[in-house]
N, C-alpha and C positions, 0 to 999 in steps of 0.2 A: 742881092738881098741875103744870100747865104752868108756872106761875110758879116753882115750886121747881126744875123742870128748867132753867129759864133761868139761875138763879143757881148751878147745880151741886149742889143738894141732893137731887135725884131724877133717875132715869134719863130720858133722852129717850124719850117714849112711842112715837116712830116707829121706835125701834131694836129693839123686840121682845126686850128683856132678860128673862131669867128668873132668879129668885133661888132657889137650892137650896143645901142644906148639903153640904159636901164630906165624904164618908164614907170613901172608899177612894182611896189613891194607887197609882201603879204598883207591882205586886208584892203588894199587900194581898189577903188572902183574906176576902171578905165573904159572910156566910151568914145566911139566915133559914130555919130548918128547916121551918116551917109557917106558914100564915096565922095571925096573931095572936101569934106568938112574938116574943121579943126579938131584936134585931139583934146579930150577932157580927162582930167584925173581928179577924183573926189569932188566933182561938180565944178571944177575950175578949168577954163579953157587955157591951154598952154600957148605961149608965144615961143615958137621954136626957130630961132634964127639960124640954127645949125643944119636944118634940113635942106635938101636940094630946093632952091628957090623956083625952079621950073615946074615943080609938081606940088600938089597939096599934101597935107599931113597924113591923110588917110586914103588908102587904096580900096578899102571896103568897110562896110558898116559892121560894128561889133559892140558888144556890151558885156564886160566880164568883171568879175571880182577875183582878185588874185588870191589863191588858197595859201594856207600855211606852207612854209618851206619852198615856195615857188616865187618866181619873178616874171614880169612881162617886159620883153625887150623889143626894140624896133630899130631898124637901120636908119641912117640919115638920108639915104636915097631910097625912100619908101617904095617907089614903084619898081625898083630893081633889087628888092631885099626879101629873102625868104625868112622873115622875122616872125614874131609871135602872132601878129595880125594875119599874115599870110597863112601860117599853119592853122590858125583857128578857122579861117574861112574854108580851108581845104578839108576840115573835119579831123585834123590830126591832133587837135588840142595845142594851144599856143604857149602854154606855160613851160618855163624852164626851171629845173631844180636849182635851188640856191647853191647846192654842192657842186654844180657844173661851172660856176664862176671861178675863173682861174687867175684873174688879174684885172688891171685897170689900164685902159689905153691912155696915153699921155700926149702923143704927137701923131700927126700925119707925116709919114716919111716917104711915101711913094704916090705919085711921081715926085721927083725931087723939086719940081717947079711949084709944088703945093706944100712944101715943108712948113709946118706951123704947129703951135701947141694947141691942144684941144680944150684946155680949161676943164672945169668940172661940170659945166652945164647947169649949175644950181640956180642961175638966174631964171630959167624957164619954170622952175618949180617953187620960186620964192613965195607965191601967193597960194599955193596948194595946201589945204588943210590936211591934218593927219587923217587917218582912216575915218570914213563916215560912221 
């Protein structure tokens, strides 16, 4: 992987980058009513074909409104992800500063057997209205 980072195809492993899916923007209302439930953004239940199919969308209940200059992020493997929901339940606050976003993931490159493009994920949010 170091070779891929040297030519710009992978993040520099010394920079501690995390890859999470952007779920909520400032003003969005993000809800999981109970563990194992589907995720809702601005009152619309998301169809998330990108998450691990062996686990539900939510590992814990939460109900948040994303503040200005923050975002809400979640991993695709929710039950093995220290994402916004996990940090919120731990009492650490789950919001991430917009200024901490450093780029956009484009592909799954490891393991090599799973090489694929990520797409933009916008289909899951097609029916989500703007902020309530």
